[in-house]
Phi, psi and omega in degrees: 000142181278129180290151180276129179232134178299139184296325182292322180295335180266321190287323181293313175296325177296315178296321178295320177296317178296322177297314181294316180296318178297321179293318180294318179293325179296327181279323189264342187269169176284175193304306183297320180288324181295319180291323176295316180295325178295318176294321177297316179295323178295317178294316178295322179293320179292321177292325177299314179294317179296328178293325176289321179295317179292321179294320180288329179291317181289328178291322180288328178287330177289327181291316186261355186277345188276327187243142173261131181245000000 
């Protein structure tokens, strides 16, 4: 049976890895492959940043949403 893993704990390191691989390939490969890898790294990086923005927003709403002061 496959163990249960939270999606955020897996997706952020995966996105960071895709970003790093895309950046390295963009620097080291020839032109057609380099431009594709640069776009791939840009897309993975933007989703990586958006995952942090969405995660921090939901964490702040959970902290203050429970009690009325």
